[in-house]
ZAPAMI-931575 format. One record per atom (N, C-alpha, C): y, x, z; residue number from 1; residue in one letter. Coordinates in pm, whole numbers. Layout:
Y:X:Z:NUM:A;
...
//
This chain:
2182:-1171:-1252:1:X;
2075:-1097:-1320:1:X;
1943:-1163:-1285:1:X;
1857:-1196:-1384:2:X;
1733:-1266:-1356:2:X;
1636:-1181:-1275:2:X;
1563:-1248:-1187:3:X;
1459:-1184:-1106:3:X;
1510:-1062:-1032:3:X;
1630:-1071:-976:4:X;
1681:-961:-894:4:X;
1587:-938:-777:4:X;
1572:-813:-732:5:X;
1474:-785:-629:5:X;
1497:-849:-494:5:X;
1613:-911:-471:6:X;
1632:-981:-345:6:X;
1697:-1116:-372:6:X;
1669:-1215:-286:7:X;
1720:-1350:-309:7:X;
1870:-1360:-290:7:X;
1919:-1479:-318:8:X;
2064:-1502:-317:8:X;
2123:-1490:-179:8:X;
2255:-1465:-177:9:X;
2327:-1447:-51:9:X;
2326:-1574:32:9:X;
2327:-1551:164:10:X;
2365:-1657:258:10:X;
2480:-1600:339:10:X;
2522:-1672:439:11:X;
2635:-1625:519:11:X;
2605:-1489:580:11:X;
2703:-1400:576:12:X;
2683:-1266:629:12:X;
2681:-1269:780:12:X;
2601:-1177:837:13:X;
2596:-1161:982:13:X;
2635:-1019:1016:13:X;
2748:-999:1087:14:X;
2795:-865:1114:14:X;
2719:-796:1225:14:X;
2635:-870:1301:15:X;
2568:-811:1416:15:X;
2454:-720:1371:15:X;
2439:-604:1433:16:X;
2326:-518:1400:16:X;
2197:-580:1449:16:X;
2085:-534:1391:17:X;
1955:-587:1433:17:X;
1926:-543:1576:17:X;
1865:-632:1656:18:X;
1831:-596:1793:18:X;
1720:-492:1795:18:X;
1703:-419:1907:19:X;
1595:-322:1915:19:X;
1460:-391:1905:19:X;
1360:-320:1855:20:X;
1227:-377:1838:20:X;
1175:-345:1700:20:X;
1066:-410:1658:21:X;
1009:-384:1526:21:X;
1110:-411:1414:21:X;
1104:-333:1310:22:X;
1193:-351:1195:22:X;
1144:-464:1104:22:X;
1012:-481:1098:23:X;
951:-588:1019:23:X;
856:-663:1111:23:X;
868:-796:1113:24:X;
782:-879:1197:24:X;
730:-998:1116:24:X;
601:-1017:1121:25:X;
537:-1135:1064:25:X;
450:-1195:1173:25:X;
475:-1320:1209:26:X;
405:-1383:1322:26:X;
348:-1518:1280:26:X;
216:-1529:1283:27:X;
149:-1655:1253:27:X;
180:-1709:1115:27:X;
200:-1621:1016:28:X;
240:-1665:883:28:X;
128:-1743:814:28:X;
164:-1860:764:29:X;
74:-1942:683:29:X;
149:-1981:557:29:X;
82:-1967:443:30:X;
139:-2015:317:30:X;
32:-2087:239:30:X;
61:-2215:212:31:X;
-33:-2298:136:31:X;
27:-2335:1:31:X;
-58:-2340:-99:32:X;
-23:-2395:-230:32:X;
-118:-2512:-253:32:X;
-71:-2631:-220:33:X;
-161:-2746:-227:33:X;
-275:-2728:-128:33:X;
-399:-2735:-178:34:X;
-515:-2720:-92:34:X;
-555:-2575:-71:34:X;
-491:-2484:-144:35:X;
-523:-2342:-131:35:X;
-436:-2279:-21:35:X;
-500:-2215:74:36:X;
-428:-2139:176:36:X;
-431:-1993:135:36:X;
-316:-1943:90:37:X;
-309:-1805:39:37:X;
-296:-1704:151:37:X;
-227:-1742:259:38:X;
-212:-1656:377:38:X;
-236:-1743:499:38:X;
-316:-1694:594:39:X;
-357:-1779:705:39:X;
-342:-1704:838:39:X;
-242:-1745:917:40:X;
-220:-1692:1052:40:X;
-212:-1539:1053:40:X;
-125:-1486:969:41:X;
-111:-1342:957:41:X;
-4:-1290:1053:41:X;
-40:-1186:1127:42:X;
53:-1116:1215:42:X;
58:-970:1175:42:X;
178:-913:1166:43:X;
191:-769:1151:43:X;
332:-728:1191:43:X;
344:-605:1237:44:X;
475:-548:1269:44:X;
480:-407:1212:44:X;
599:-365:1172:45:X;
623:-229:1124:45:X;
743:-176:1200:45:X;
727:-61:1261:46:X;
833:-3:1343:46:X;
912:100:1264:46:X;
1022:144:1320:47:X;
1102:248:1258:47:X;
1020:376:1246:47:X;
1036:444:1134:48:X;
964:568:1112:48:X;
816:550:1088:48:X;
776:434:1033:49:X;
635:404:1012:49:X;
613:350:871:49:X;
502:390:810:50:X;
458:333:683:50:X;
334:249:711:50:X;
342:122:675:51:X;
230:30:693:51:X;
172:-1:556:51:X;
45:37:535:52:X;
-21:12:408:52:X;
-93:-121:409:52:X;
-65:-203:309:53:X;
-126:-336:298:53:X;
-225:-332:183:53:X;
-353:-350:216:54:X;
-460:-339:117:54:X;
-537:-470:107:54:X;
-596:-491:-9:55:X;
-680:-608:-31:55:X;
-703:-626:-179:55:X;
-813:-691:-217:56:X;
-840:-713:-359:56:X;
-754:-825:-415:56:X;
-776:-859:-540:57:X;
-702:-968:-602:57:X;
-717:-1096:-520:57:X;
-605:-1163:-498:58:X;
-609:-1290:-426:58:X;
-614:-1277:-276:58:X;
-597:-1155:-222:59:X;
-609:-1138:-77:59:X;
-487:-1192:-2:59:X;
-370:-1199:-69:60:X;
-250:-1252:-5:60:X;
-141:-1150:17:60:X;
-153:-1033:-44:61:X;
-55:-927:-19:61:X;
85:-964:-70:61:X;
94:-1001:-197:62:X;
225:-1030:-254:62:X;
282:-1160:-198:62:X;
195:-1256:-169:63:X;
243:-1380:-106:63:X;
309:-1348:28:63:X;
248:-1258:104:64:X;
306:-1217:232:64:X;
443:-1155:212:64:X;
454:-1066:115:65:X;
582:-998:90:65:X;
688:-1097:47:65:X;
652:-1191:-38:66:X;
750:-1288:-87:66:X;
796:-1382:23:66:X;
707:-1416:114:67:X;
749:-1497:229:67:X;
841:-1416:320:67:X;
807:-1290:341:68:X;
887:-1204:428:68:X;
1031:-1194:377:68:X;
1048:-1182:245:69:X;
1180:-1159:188:69:X;
1251:-1287:146:69:X;
1189:-1401:166:70:X;
1258:-1526:138:70:X;
1238:-1582:-1:70:X;
1153:-1521:-81:71:X;
1125:-1577:-213:71:X;
1040:-1703:-204:71:X;
952:-1709:-105:72:X;
868:-1825:-82:72:X;
896:-1878:58:72:X;
892:-2009:71:73:X;
909:-2071:202:73:X;
773:-2080:269:73:X;
762:-2024:388:74:X;
635:-2026:461:74:X;
598:-2167:500:74:X;
468:-2197:498:75:X;
421:-2326:547:75:X;
426:-2333:698:75:X;
408:-2218:763:76:X;
417:-2208:908:76:X;
436:-2062:944:76:X;
481:-2039:1068:77:X;
499:-1903:1114:77:X;
641:-1852:1096:77:X;
663:-1727:1135:78:X;
796:-1667:1130:78:X;
789:-1530:1067:78:X;
898:-1493:1000:79:X;
914:-1358:947:79:X;
1055:-1310:978:79:X;
1067:-1184:1017:80:X;
1197:-1125:1047:80:X;
1202:-983:993:80:X;
1318:-947:943:81:X;
1346:-810:902:81:X;
1471:-766:975:81:X;
1463:-656:1046:82:X;
1577:-607:1124:82:X;
1628:-714:1220:82:X;
1535:-793:1271:83:X;
1568:-892:1372:83:X;
1614:-1026:1321:83:X;
1622:-1045:1191:84:X;
1671:-1172:1137:84:X;
1609:-1202:1003:84:X;
1658:-1305:935:85:X;
1604:-1342:804:85:X;
1650:-1245:696:85:X;
1560:-1213:603:86:X;
1593:-1117:497:86:X;
1702:-1170:405:86:X;
1725:-1301:403:87:X;
1827:-1357:316:87:X;
1969:-1336:370:87:X;
1981:-1296:497:88:X;
2111:-1266:553:88:X;
2174:-1150:477:88:X;
2298:-1164:436:89:X;
2362:-1066:348:89:X;
2367:-927:410:89:X;
2404:-919:538:90:X;
2416:-789:603:90:X;
2280:-721:615:90:X;
2176:-800:643:91:X;
2040:-744:652:91:X;
1991:-705:514:91:X;
2021:-789:417:92:X;
1972:-765:282:92:X;
2018:-630:228:92:X;
2140:-591:262:93:X;
2192:-464:212:93:X;
2120:-344:272:93:X;
2047:-367:380:94:X;
1975:-258:445:94:X;
1828:-255:404:94:X;
1791:-337:306:95:X;
1653:-344:257:95:X;
1646:-287:117:95:X;
1543:-209:90:96:X;
1510:-169:-46:96:X;
1381:-236:-86:96:X;
1385:-315:-192:97:X;
1268:-393:-235:97:X;
1233:-363:-378:97:X;
1107:-330:-400:98:X;
1054:-313:-535:98:X;
944:-415:-555:98:X;
968:-520:-636:99:X;
864:-619:-660:99:X;
758:-566:-754:99:X;
644:-631:-752:100:X;
536:-588:-841:100:X;
553:-636:-984:100:X;
648:-725:-1009:101:X;
667:-780:-1144:101:X;
815:-777:-1180:101:X;
875:-659:-1170:102:X;
1018:-644:-1194:102:X;
1054:-685:-1337:102:X;
1147:-782:-1347:103:X;
1196:-827:-1477:103:X;
1348:-828:-1472:103:X;
1408:-756:-1565:104:X;
1554:-743:-1570:104:X;
1604:-772:-1711:104:X;
1734:-789:-1725:105:X;
1796:-817:-1854:105:X;
1771:-701:-1951:105:X;
1699:-729:-2059:106:X;
1657:-625:-2151:106:X;
1769:-558:-2226:106:X;
1883:-626:-2245:107:X;
1993:-568:-2322:107:X;
2081:-475:-2239:107:X;
2072:-485:-2108:108:X;
2155:-400:-2022:108:X;
2101:-257:-2018:108:X;
2193:-164:-2022:109:X;
2152:-24:-2011:109:X;
2119:8:-1865:109:X;
2036:109:-1847:110:X;
1989:145:-1713:110:X;
2107:173:-1620:110:X;
2207:248:-1668:111:X;
2322:281:-1583:111:X;
2393:155:-1535:111:X;
2407:55:-1622:112:X;
2474:-70:-1583:112:X;
2392:-147:-1480:112:X;
2261:-146:-1497:113:X;
2174:-214:-1401:113:X;
2187:-149:-1264:113:X;
2183:-18:-1260:114:X;
2192:51:-1132:114:X;
2329:34:-1068:114:X;
2434:30:-1149:115:X;
2567:3:-1096:115:X;
2575:-138:-1037:115:X;
2509:-231:-1104:116:X;
2505:-370:-1056:116:X;
2443:-376:-916:116:X;
2329:-309:-898:117:X;
2265:-310:-767:117:X;
2346:-231:-664:117:X;
2412:-125:-708:118:X;
2497:-50:-615:118:X;
2608:-138:-560:118:X;
2668:-221:-647:119:X;
2773:-312:-602:119:X;
2719:-415:-504:119:X;
2597:-464:-529:120:X;
2537:-561:-437:120:X;
2519:-503:-298:120:X;
2495:-373:-292:121:X;
2472:-307:-163:121:X;
2601:-256:-100:121:X;
2715:-292:-156:122:X;
2842:-249:-100:122:X;
2889:-114:-149:122:X;
2826:-64:-257:123:X;
2865:64:-313:123:X;
2767:174:-277:123:X;
2729:254:-377:124:X;
2638:367:-359:124:X;
2699:487:-431:124:X;
2696:601:-367:125:X;
2748:723:-428:125:X;
2676:749:-561:125:X;
2754:761:-669:126:X;
2697:781:-801:126:X;
2612:908:-807:126:X;
2649:1007:-727:127:X;
2571:1132:-726:127:X;
2429:1109:-675:127:X;
2417:1017:-582:128:X;
2284:983:-530:128:X;
2201:917:-640:128:X;
2261:824:-714:129:X;
2189:757:-823:129:X;
2149:858:-930:129:X;
2241:944:-969:130:X;
2212:1042:-1073:130:X;
2102:1138:-1029:130:X;
2103:1176:-901:131:X;
2002:1270:-852:131:X;
1862:1207:-857:131:X;
1853:1079:-819:132:X;
1724:1011:-825:132:X;
1675:998:-968:132:X;
1767:963:-1060:133:X;
1728:950:-1200:133:X;
1681:1083:-1256:133:X;
1748:1190:-1217:134:X;
1705:1322:-1263:134:X;
1568:1358:-1205:134:X;
1546:1328:-1079:135:X;
1419:1357:-1015:135:X;
1304:1283:-1083:135:X;
1330:1158:-1124:136:X;
1226:1077:-1186:136:X;
1229:1084:-1339:136:X;
1317:1168:-1394:137:X;
1327:1187:-1539:137:X;
1354:1053:-1609:137:X;
1455:983:-1559:138:X;
1492:852:-1611:138:X;
1622:861:-1689:138:X;
1619:821:-1816:139:X;
1735:822:-1904:139:X;
1817:695:-1878:139:X;
1939:710:-1826:140:X;
2021:595:-1791:140:X;
2093:534:-1911:140:X;
2090:599:-2025:141:X;
2166:550:-2140:141:X;
2091:444:-2220:141:X;
1964:425:-2195:142:X;
1884:335:-2278:142:X;
1883:193:-2223:142:X;
1875:93:-2311:143:X;
1861:-45:-2264:143:X;
1727:-64:-2195:143:X;
1726:-149:-2093:144:X;
1604:-171:-2017:144:X;
1490:-221:-2105:144:X;
1522:-308:-2200:145:X;
1419:-367:-2286:145:X;
1350:-267:-2377:145:X;
1409:-150:-2396:146:X;
1349:-49:-2482:146:X;
1266:54:-2405:146:X;
1258:36:-2274:147:X;
1186:132:-2191:147:X;
1036:103:-2188:147:X;
959:208:-2169:148:X;
816:193:-2147:148:X;
792:132:-2009:148:X;
669:90:-1985:149:X;
633:34:-1854:149:X;
665:134:-1743:149:X;
631:261:-1764:150:X;
657:361:-1662:150:X;
805:379:-1633:150:X;
887:382:-1738:151:X;
1031:400:-1717:151:X;
1095:275:-1656:151:X;
1044:159:-1689:152:X;
1094:38:-1622:152:X;
1064:45:-1473:152:X;
946:95:-1441:153:X;
912:108:-1300:153:X;
1004:207:-1230:153:X;
1044:312:-1300:154:X;
1137:409:-1241:154:X;
1271:344:-1207:154:X;
1316:253:-1293:155:X;
1440:181:-1263:155:X;
1426:106:-1131:155:X;
1312:39:-1114:156:X;
1288:-33:-990:156:X;
1284:59:-869:156:X;
1223:175:-886:157:X;
1216:271:-775:157:X;
1356:319:-737:157:X;
1438:353:-837:158:X;
1572:404:-809:158:X;
1655:298:-736:158:X;
1653:172:-784:159:X;
1734:70:-719:159:X;
1686:42:-577:159:X;
1557:64:-549:160:X;
1505:39:-415:160:X;
1545:149:-316:160:X;
1555:273:-366:161:X;
1578:387:-277:161:X;
1723:435:-274:161:X;
1805:396:-371:162:X;
1932:466:-390:162:X;
2030:447:-275:162:X;
2021:338:-201:163:X;
2116:315:-91:163:X;
2059:357:43:163:X;
1949:435:43:164:X;
1887:489:164:164:X;
1866:378:267:164:X;
1783:279:232:165:X;
1770:160:317:165:X;
1695:189:447:165:X;
1720:103:546:166:X;
1650:112:674:166:X;
1510:53:665:166:X;
1490:-38:571:167:X;
1360:-101:550:167:X;
1327:-94:401:167:X;
1205:-52:372:168:X;
1156:-51:234:168:X;
1036:-144:224:168:X;
1037:-231:124:169:X;
924:-319:96:169:X;
883:-291:-48:169:X;
769:-229:-66:170:X;
727:-176:-195:170:X;
595:-240:-236:170:X;
598:-314:-344:171:X;
479:-383:-394:171:X;
430:-309:-519:171:X;
322:-235:-505:172:X;
267:-154:-615:172:X;
374:-59:-671:172:X;
432:28:-590:173:X;
549:105:-635:173:X;
522:207:-745:173:X;
397:252:-761:174:X;
371:354:-863:174:X;
301:297:-986:174:X;
295:166:-997:175:X;
229:103:-1112:175:X;
292:151:-1243:175:X;
210:200:-1335:176:X;
259:244:-1465:176:X;
309:386:-1470:176:X;
315:455:-1356:177:X;
366:591:-1353:177:X;
254:692:-1374:177:X;
289:806:-1433:178:X;
189:912:-1449:178:X;
169:981:-1313:178:X;
63:1061:-1300:179:X;
34:1122:-1170:179:X;
149:1204:-1111:179:X;
224:1275:-1196:180:X;
335:1355:-1146:180:X;
442:1266:-1084:180:X;
477:1157:-1151:181:X;
578:1066:-1099:181:X;
527:989:-977:181:X;
396:960:-973:182:X;
340:899:-854:182:X;
366:986:-732:182:X;
346:1116:-749:183:X;
370:1209:-637:183:X;
517:1209:-596:183:X;
605:1201:-694:184:X;
748:1199:-662:184:X;
783:1075:-579:184:X;
727:961:-617:185:X;
756:838:-543:185:X;
700:845:-402:185:X;
578:897:-388:186:X;
522:911:-254:186:X;
606:1005:-169:186:X;
663:1107:-233:187:X;
753:1195:-160:187:X;
878:1123:-112:187:X;
932:1033:-195:188:X;
1048:954:-154:188:X;
1014:864:-36:188:X;
893:808:-36:189:X;
850:723:75:189:X;
847:805:203:189:X;
790:924:196:190:X;
783:1010:316:190:X;
923:1046:366:190:X;
1014:1073:273:191:X;
1150:1108:313:191:X;
1216:994:391:191:X;
1201:871:342:192:X;
1262:759:412:192:X;
1195:735:547:192:X;
1063:749:551:193:X;
993:735:680:193:X;
1044:839:779:193:X;
1054:964:733:194:X;
1100:1071:822:194:X;
1244:1050:866:194:X;
1322:977:787:195:X;
1460:945:823:195:X;
1470:825:917:195:X;
1353:764:948:196:X;
1351:653:1043:196:X;
1335:516:983:196:X;
1315:506:852:197:X;
1298:376:789:197:X;
1159:319:819:197:X;
1149:187:814:198:X;
1021:118:820:198:X;
980:83:677:198:X;
854:110:644:199:X;
807:92:507:199:X;
683:3:507:199:X;
689:-106:430:200:X;
572:-189:404:200:X;
529:-159:262:200:X;
409:-106:245:201:X;
364:-45:119:201:X;
235:-114:75:201:X;
245:-195:-29:202:X;
127:-260:-85:202:X;
82:-184:-208:202:X;
-47:-157:-217:203:X;
-96:-80:-331:203:X;
-240:-114:-361:203:X;
-276:-108:-490:204:X;
-417:-118:-527:204:X;
-477:21:-546:204:X;
-393:127:-538:205:X;
-440:264:-546:205:X;
-463:313:-404:205:X;
-587:312:-362:206:X;
-618:333:-222:206:X;
-579:472:-177:206:X;
-590:572:-265:207:X;
-557:708:-224:207:X;
-410:719:-185:207:X;
-323:636:-246:208:X;
-182:640:-211:208:X;
-160:598:-66:208:X;
-222:488:-29:209:X;
-208:440:107:209:X;
-264:542:205:209:X;
-374:604:167:210:X;
-434:706:252:210:X;
-339:823:273:210:X;
-263:857:170:211:X;
-173:972:178:211:X;
-49:945:262:211:X;
5:823:255:212:X;
136:801:318:212:X;
135:707:437:212:X;
30:627:455:213:X;
34:523:558:213:X;
4:579:696:213:X;
76:528:796:214:X;
44:556:936:214:X;
-57:455:988:214:X;
-41:329:946:215:X;
-138:225:980:215:X;
-172:148:854:215:X;
-289:84:857:216:X;
-337:10:741:216:X;
-384:-127:787:216:X;
-345:-231:710:217:X;
-399:-365:731:217:X;
-475:-406:607:217:X;
-595:-457:626:218:X;
-679:-500:513:218:X;
-690:-652:516:218:X;
-651:-715:404:219:X;
-653:-860:393:219:X;
-772:-905:311:219:X;
-826:-1019:349:220:X;
-931:-1084:271:220:X;
-909:-1234:277:220:X;
-887:-1294:160:221:X;
-867:-1438:148:221:X;
-761:-1488:247:221:X;
-651:-1412:255:222:X;
-538:-1453:337:222:X;
-549:-1418:483:222:X;
-661:-1361:526:223:X;
-680:-1323:665:223:X;
-674:-1171:677:223:X;
-617:-1124:787:224:X;
-622:-981:816:224:X;
-754:-953:885:224:X;
-844:-884:816:225:X;
-978:-861:871:225:X;
-983:-738:958:225:X;
-891:-646:939:226:X;
-887:-527:1024:226:X;
-751:-463:1012:226:X;
-707:-399:1120:227:X;
-582:-324:1122:227:X;
-600:-204:1214:227:X;
-565:-87:1165:228:X;
-581:33:1247:228:X;
-512:149:1177:228:X;
-509:264:1243:229:X;
-470:385:1173:229:X;
-579:422:1074:229:X;
-546:509:979:230:X;
-649:554:885:230:X;
-762:620:962:230:X;
-728:703:1060:231:X;
-831:767:1141:231:X;
-916:667:1216:231:X;
-852:561:1268:232:X;
-927:459:1339:232:X;
-1022:384:1248:232:X;
-980:358:1125:233:X;
-1068:291:1030:233:X;
-1186:380:992:233:X;
-1163:509:987:234:X;
-1272:601:958:234:X;
-1379:593:1066:234:X;
-1335:577:1190:235:X;
-1431:565:1299:235:X;
-1509:433:1288:235:X;
-1439:327:1241:236:X;
-1505:197:1229:236:X;
-1626:202:1138:236:X;
-1612:267:1022:237:X;
-1722:268:927:237:X;
-1809:392:944:237:X;
-1747:505:983:238:X;
-1820:627:1016:238:X;
-1922:664:909:238:X;
-1883:652:785:239:X;
-1970:699:676:239:X;
-1922:837:635:239:X;
-2014:932:632:240:X;
-1979:1069:599:240:X;
-2069:1122:489:240:X;
-2009:1206:405:241:X;
-2084:1274:300:241:X;
-2094:1421:337:241:X;
-2216:1471:352:242:X;
-2240:1609:394:242:X;
-2310:1686:283:242:X;
-2270:1810:267:243:X;
-2335:1901:172:243:X;
-2404:2010:253:243:X;
-2533:2021:236:244:X;
-2615:2113:314:244:X;
-2670:2223:224:244:X;
-2676:2343:278:245:X;
-2740:2454:206:245:X;
-2843:2519:298:245:X;
-2961:2538:244:246:X;
-3072:2593:321:246:X;
-3109:2731:267:246:X;
-3182:2808:346:247:X;
-3225:2941:301:247:X;
-3345:2934:209:247:X;
-3409:2817:204:248:X;
-3522:2795:114:248:X;
-3524:2649:72:248:X;
-3589:2613:-39:249:X;
-3587:2474:-86:249:X;
-3639:2376:19:249:X;
-3571:2263:27:250:X;
-3608:2155:119:250:X;
-3619:2025:39:250:X;
-3730:1952:48:251:X;
-3743:1826:-27:251:X;
-3659:1715:35:251:X;
-3620:1619:-47:252:X;
-3541:1507:3:252:X;
-3615:1428:109:252:X;
-3747:1425:100:253:X;
-3826:1349:196:253:X;
-3813:1401:337:253:X;
-3770:1528:353:254:X;
-3758:1585:487:254:X;
-3647:1519:567:254:X;
-3549:1457:496:255:X;
-3436:1394:564:255:X;
-3426:1245:539:255:X;
-3503:1194:443:256:X;
-3488:1055:401:256:X;
-3514:956:513:256:X;
-3600:989:609:257:X;
-3634:896:716:257:X;
-3553:911:842:257:X;
-3453:998:841:258:X;
-3372:1022:960:258:X;
-3280:901:984:258:X;
-3273:849:1108:259:X;
-3186:734:1136:259:X;
-3041:761:1095:259:X;
-2981:665:1024:260:X;
-2843:677:980:260:X;
-2826:737:843:260:X;
-2928:804:790:261:X;
-2918:865:658:261:X;
-2937:757:551:261:X;
-2833:737:468:262:X;
-2838:633:365:262:X;
-2892:684:233:262:X;
-2862:809:200:263:X;
-2911:863:74:263:X;
-2925:1014:85:263:X;
-3018:1068:8:264:X;
-3042:1212:5:264:X;
-3064:1254:-139:264:X;
-2992:1356:-182:265:X;
-3013:1414:-315:265:X;
-3037:1564:-296:265:X;
-3153:1609:-336:266:X;
-3192:1748:-315:266:X;
-3209:1821:-447:266:X;
-3157:1943:-452:267:X;
-3176:2030:-566:267:X;
-3200:2172:-514:267:X;
-3325:2206:-500:268:X;
-3369:2334:-445:268:X;
-3311:2354:-305:268:X;
-3222:2451:-287:269:X;
-3171:2480:-152:269:X;
-3047:2398:-114:269:X;
-2998:2316:-205:270:X;
-2878:2237:-180:270:X;
-2913:2088:-169:270:X;
-2860:2024:-65:271:X;
-2891:1884:-39:271:X;
-2761:1811:-6:271:X;
-2740:1696:-70:272:X;
-2626:1609:-39:272:X;
-2678:1487:36:272:X;
-2613:1457:149:273:X;
-2658:1349:236:273:X;
-2540:1258:269:273:X;
-2560:1127:265:274:X;
-2461:1029:312:274:X;
-2515:968:440:274:X;
-2433:973:546:275:X;
-2474:927:678:275:X;
-2378:818:724:275:X;
-2431:709:776:276:X;
-2349:606:839:276:X;
-2379:606:989:276:X;
-2271:611:1067:277:X;
-2289:614:1211:277:X;
-2297:756:1263:277:X;
-2360:773:1376:278:X;
-2369:903:1441:278:X;
-2451:1002:1358:278:X;
-2405:1128:1356:279:X;
-2479:1233:1285:279:X;
-2577:1304:1378:279:X;
-2583:1261:1506:280:X;
-2670:1330:1601:280:X;
-2816:1335:1556:280:X;
-2875:1224:1508:281:X;
-3015:1233:1462:281:X;
-3034:1333:1348:281:X;
-2935:1338:1258:282:X;
-2944:1434:1147:282:X;
-2935:1577:1199:282:X;
-2846:1602:1293:283:X;
-2832:1737:1348:283:X;
-2962:1781:1413:283:X;
-3028:1690:1486:284:X;
-3156:1725:1548:284:X;
-3261:1757:1443:284:X;
-3259:1680:1333:285:X;
-3356:1707:1227:285:X;
-3328:1841:1160:285:X;
-3199:1872:1139:286:X;
-3163:1998:1075:286:X;
-3200:2118:1160:286:X;
-3204:2100:1292:287:X;
-3238:2212:1381:287:X;
-3381:2261:1357:287:X;
-3466:2174:1298:288:X;
-3604:2211:1270:288:X;
-3621:2267:1129:288:X;
-3512:2276:1054:289:X;
-3517:2321:915:289:X;
-3433:2448:897:289:X;
-3456:2522:787:290:X;
-3384:2649:767:290:X;
-3240:2626:715:290:X;
-3158:2560:795:291:X;
-3021:2529:754:291:X;
-2935:2655:758:291:X;
-2848:2670:656:292:X;
-2761:2785:648:292:X;
-2613:2747:653:292:X;
-2580:2631:594:293:X;
-2438:2594:585:293:X;
-2426:2442:577:293:X;
-2321:2387:645:294:X;
-2292:2244:641:294:X;
-2145:2226:606:294:X;
-2116:2141:507:295:X;
-1978:2107:472:295:X;
-1967:1956:463:295:X;
-1853:1902:507:296:X;
-1832:1757:508:296:X;
-1716:1722:416:296:X;
-1736:1622:329:297:X;
-1627:1566:251:297:X;
-1540:1480:343:297:X;
-1409:1472:315:298:X;
-1326:1379:393:298:X;
-1371:1236:369:298:X;
-1361:1153:473:299:X;
-1395:1012:458:299:X;
-1282:944:383:299:X;
-1311:886:270:300:X;
-1208:827:185:300:X;
-1185:681:221:300:X;
-1060:638:208:301:X;
-1025:503:247:301:X;
-1094:399:159:301:X;
-1127:435:34:302:X;
-1196:336:-48:302:X;
-1337:310:5:302:X;
-1403:414:60:303:X;
-1531:392:124:303:X;
-1516:301:244:303:X;
-1410:324:322:304:X;
-1386:239:438:304:X;
-1359:96:396:304:X;
-1277:81:293:305:X;
-1240:-52:245:305:X;
-1363:-132:205:305:X;
-1448:-72:122:306:X;
-1566:-144:77:306:X;
-1669:-156:187:306:X;
-1672:-58:279:307:X;
-1761:-71:392:307:X;
-1723:-190:478:307:X;
-1593:-206:503:308:X;
-1546:-320:581:308:X;
-1573:-450:507:308:X;
-1548:-452:376:309:X;
-1571:-574:299:309:X;
-1719:-608:292:309:X;
-1805:-507:284:310:X;
-1948:-534:283:310:X;
-1992:-603:411:310:X;
-1925:-568:522:311:X;
-1958:-631:648:311:X;
-1898:-768:663:311:X;
-1786:-796:592:312:X;
-1715:-923:607:312:X;
-1757:-1026:502:312:X;
-1796:-979:382:313:X;
-1817:-1069:270:313:X;
-1951:-1138:279:313:X;
-1963:-1260:223:314:X;
-2092:-1326:215:314:X;
-2187:-1246:128:314:X;
-2316:-1275:141:315:X;
-2416:-1202:65:315:X;
-2386:-1209:-83:315:X;
-2395:-1095:-149:316:X;
-2374:-1088:-293:316:X;
-2231:-1076:-334:316:X;
-2135:-1087:-239:317:X;
-1994:-1078:-274:317:X;
-1942:-940:-239:317:X;
-1881:-873:-336:318:X;
-1819:-745:-312:318:X;
-1701:-733:-406:318:X;
-1581:-710:-355:319:X;
-1464:-710:-441:319:X;
-1464:-591:-533:319:X;
-1418:-613:-655:320:X;
-1399:-502:-746:320:X;
-1260:-448:-733:320:X;
-1232:-333:-797:321:X;
-1098:-277:-790:321:X;
-998:-367:-859:321:X;
-875:-369:-807:322:X;
-771:-450:-869:322:X;
-735:-394:-1005:322:X;
-702:-483:-1094:323:X;
-653:-439:-1224:323:X;
-518:-372:-1207:323:X;
-481:-284:-1301:324:X;
-349:-222:-1291:324:X;
-241:-327:-1277:324:X;
-156:-308:-1178:325:X;
-51:-405:-1151:325:X;
-94:-515:-1058:325:X;
-228:-529:-1038:326:X;
-280:-625:-943:326:X;
-257:-769:-981:326:X;
-234:-802:-1108:327:X;
-198:-938:-1144:327:X;
-321:-1026:-1153:327:X;
-302:-1153:-1123:328:X;
-408:-1251:-1133:328:X;
-343:-1386:-1159:328:X;
-415:-1478:-1219:329:X;
-362:-1612:-1229:329:X;
-361:-1677:-1091:329:X;
-263:-1756:-1061:330:X;
-261:-1821:-932:330:X;
-136:-1906:-918:330:X;
-122:-1970:-804:331:X;
-10:-2063:-787:331:X;
125:-1995:-786:331:X;
128:-1862:-758:332:X;
257:-1795:-763:332:X;
290:-1751:-903:332:X;
190:-1752:-993:333:X;
212:-1701:-1127:333:X;
215:-1550:-1130:333:X;
167:-1484:-1024:334:X;
166:-1339:-1020:334:X;
55:-1296:-928:334:X;
53:-1168:-894:335:X;
-52:-1117:-810:335:X;
-38:-1166:-668:335:X;
-146:-1151:-591:336:X;
-142:-1195:-452:336:X;
-164:-1079:-360:336:X;
//
C-alpha cells in the first residue's frame, strides 16, 4: 500500500524495550544539501506523557518525526523508540503513527484499509475497529478516494489508535476535522496517555497542545529554543490579561505608566490591562484607586509562543500561523 504510515519491515526483534524513555532523540541533525532542517535536537518522551511539538512553517517538526520513524536517514545523531529503531518489526507493531500527509489507495474501501493495517500489527479485534469508527462517525463501506478530507483523516486516526499502541506519533492529527471530532481525537490521546503510552504530538493548533500536552518543545529553524511544561512556559513569558472593575470611572492614563503594563483599555468603570512580568507594581497602583473586582484571563500558549519568538527572532521577524495542514515547499516535499 503506498505511503503506509510506517516503513518497511526489517528483521524482527523479540526482546522487549529496556526501561527508560519510550521516545529518544539525541543530537539529531538532518541536512538537505546546504539547508540544515534540524540541528542538534534532543528530546525524550516518557511513558504516560504527551509531548507537544510546536513551531511555525519550516521549524523542523515533521523532519524530526520522519527521522525518528525511519522515513529519513539522519545526517547525525540517534533516535530510538522503545529502546531501538522504529523500523524493527516488533517495535513497529507497538507504534501508532499518523502522518501529516496520509495518502492511501483510493479504490480500497475503508474496511479493507483498516483490515490491512490490523494484519500488519498482528491482528486487531474487529470490535475495537468498529467502535472507533462509530465514535468518529466513519463509514467503512466507502472507497478512500471518495472521502472528504475530514473523513480521510479519520481513517488515519483509526489506524493509529486501533491496536492500542505503546507509542503514538501524531503529526497534525486533527487536520481537516470539525471541532466535535477534534475533541474526540484529543480524548483518544488522553486515554492512551492515561493507559501509559508515550505520545509525540505535533500541531499547528496551539490550543490542542495546551489541552493535552504535559511538556512542550518549541522549534525555530531546526533548533529547540525552549522546552518546559505549559505552566513553566507561562512563567517564562508571564504575560497576563486582567479585567478590572472600579466603583467609579478611571482613565487609562491612571495605569498606562505603571511598570510592566503593556496596554490599557478603559471604558468608564471597566478597564482591561495586559501586564508582562510581575503584577506587583500594578497591585500597588490599584491600591490607590477605587478597585472593586479583578479577574484574570488564562495565559494562552499562543501568547507564550509568540512571546518566545519575539525574544528569539531577529528584528522585524515574527512567524505567522501555519496554514491548515502545515504544508510548505521544501526538500521533503511536505511540511516541516
